[in-house]
N, C-alpha and C positions, 0 to 999 in steps of 0.2 A: 680682822681676817675676813676676806671677801667670800661669800657663799657661792659655790659653783652653780652655774645656771645649766640645768639639764635640758637637753633638746632631744626630741623624738624624731627618728628618721625611719622611713619605710625602706627596708633593705631586701629581705628574702621573699621572692614571689611564691605563690602557692605550690607550683610543681616542685620547686626546690625543697620546700618544707616537707611535702608529701614523700618525696624520694628519701629524705633523711630518715624519717621515722619508719617507713616501710623497710628501708635498708637495715636500720638498727634492729628491728624485730626479726626480719628474715635471717640476718647473720647470727643473731642470738639463738634462734631456733636451730639453724644449721649446725652451730657449735654443739648444742645440747644433743641433737640426734647423732652428730658425728662422734661424740664421746661415747654414746651408747653403742654405736657400731664398732668402735675400737675395743670396748671392754664388754662386748656382748657375752662372752663365755663366763667372765667373772660375775656377771649379774644373772646368770642362769638361762641365757637365750641360746639354745642349741639347735633347734629345728631349722631346717632349710627354709621352710615357708616363712618363719618368723624373721630370719635373716634377710630374706628378699623383701618382706614387707617393710622392714626398717629402712632398707636402702631405697625403696620406692617412696617412702615418706620424705626422706632426705632429698630425693630427686625432685619431687613435686614442689617442695619449699624452694629448691634451687631454681626451678622455673620462674617462680615469683621474683626471686632475687635477681635472676639474669634479665628478665623483662624490665624490671624496675631500673636496673643498671643501664640497659640499652636506652631507655627513655631519657635518663639523666644525661647520657653521653650526647644524645641528639639535642636535648634542651640546652646544653652548653654552647650551642651555636645560635640558638634563637631566643633564649630567655632574656631576662633583664640583665643589666650590665654586671650585676654582682654574681649572676649565675653563669656568666659566659667564661669559657676557657681563656679567652684573651685577658681576663682580669684575675685569673687564677694561676695559670702556668707561667712560671718565671720567664721573663724575656729581657730585652735590652734595658740596662739600668737597674736591674733587680738587685745586684750586689750592693749598690749604693743605698737603696731603700732598706735592704736587710741590715746593713751596718748601722744605719741611722736608727732603726728600730731597736736593735740590740743595745746601742749606746743609750737610748732613752730608758730602757729597762734598768740599766745600771744606775741611772740617776734617781730611780724610784718614782719616776713619772712617765710611764710607758706611753708612747704615742697611741692614739686611738684611730681605728679604721672602721668605715662602714662595712666593707666586705671583710674578707679574711686578712688578718695581719700577715706580714711576710713569713713568719714561721708557720702560721696556719696554712698558707698557700703551699709551702713545701710539704706539709703533712698531708694535705688533700691530694697532691700529685702522687705521693707514695701510696696512700690508701687506695686511690683509684686504680693504680697499676696492680696492686694486690687483688682488688676486687675483680678486675678484668681477668687476671690470671686464674682466679678461682672459678669464674664463670666458664672460661674456655676449657680448662682441665676437667671441671665437673661435668660439663656436657659431653666431653669425649668419653669419660668413664661411665656415664649413664648409658651411652651407646654400646660400649664394649661389654659392660657387665650385665645389663638387663635388656639390651636392644631397644632402649627408649630413644625417642626423637631428640635432636634432629639428625643424629648420625646412626641410630640403631639399625635401620633397614640396610644401610650400606655395609655395616659390620656383619650383620646377619648373612647377607648375600656373600660376603667374603669368606665366611667359615662354613657355610652350608655344603654338605657333600653333594656330589653330582646327582642331579635328579631330585633333590630335596627342595621343597618350597621354603625359602628363608623365613617366611611368615609363621611357619609351624615350629620354629626353634623356641625353646624355653630357656630361661636363665639358669645357668649352672647345671644344665642337663646336656650330656654329650650325645644324646640320641639325634641322629641325622647330621652330626657335625663331622667335618673332615679333621682328624686329629692333628695332622701336620699344620694345617691352616690355623687351627685353634691355638697351637703352641706359638705360632708366629704372632697371632693377635695378642697373646699373653705377653710376649716380649715387647710388643708395640705399646701396650697400655701401661706397663709397669712404671716407666718414668713419669707419665701423666699423674699416676696415683701418688708417687713420691713427692712431686712438686705440689700437688694439691694438699697433701698432708703437712709439709713443712711450711708452706705459705700460710696455711691455717694457723699454725703455731705463731708465726711472725705477725699475722693479723691480730691474734688475741693480744699479743704484746703491744701492738700499735693502738689497739682500742683502749687498753689501760693507760697508755701514755696520752692518748687523746683526752680521756676523761680527766686525767691529772692536769693537763694543760688548760682545759676549759675551766676547771675549778680555780686554778691559779689565776687565770685571766679575769674571771669573775671577781676575785678578791682584789687583785692589783689594779685592774682597769675599770671595773664596774660597768662593763658594757652589756650586761644581761644576755649573755650568749645563749643560754638555755631557753629562756622565755622568748627570745627572738625567733627561735626555731618553731615556736608555736604561733606567735602573733605576726611574725614577719617584720617586727619593728625593733630597732635598737634605741636605747636611751644613752646618750653620751654627755659627758660633762665638759668636753673640750671640742674644738672644731676638728673633725676627722681629717686625717692626712690625705685620704682619697676622695674628698668631697668634690673636687673639680674633675670634670670629664677628661 
């Protein structure tokens, strides 16, 4: 029996690795704080100041998450070949590549890739769409709920009563607010909140599936996916399918 020859390849550049772990930590913290927000009464948080403080913590973490996501979106156009969207987003001929990969899994000898495998590419696209949705809806709710940037001043100006300086408005305080405009703002922001909540649930499910897929790939393909996100290097036992440009 011939012993497999392992080869080490440099794959993930530093910005991509940094994004991955900052995103992981920020999403984890957002989920934890979000759960506290949802069940604040059950855990004894009843004062308005405490509720606002928790929401502000969620928003600040959300800024880190959103900025990190924005940088990654830009890096997808200027990073190395494995970070670029052109090598992640499915395009012409992807169906053939996907079918070939699935067929190789069934044989017990999955094809190996330097970048994401075909199923991984699909997962990244879905995850990125979810993350973008969370960033946009979260920033809107930050503006409508506590008048935080980047939309807060606009929403404050929208609901301020005539002659009232929007900068003086306080979260969840109706002083100086036009009641009709406040009701209209409430109707506007509600769907953003619902989308934010349900996509968060879907995102948690996707994270679990992602962890499962990574563990399964580690076992079946032996491509050290986790350590590669620290070192940037993959160790493969066969020639990768995407070795050629």
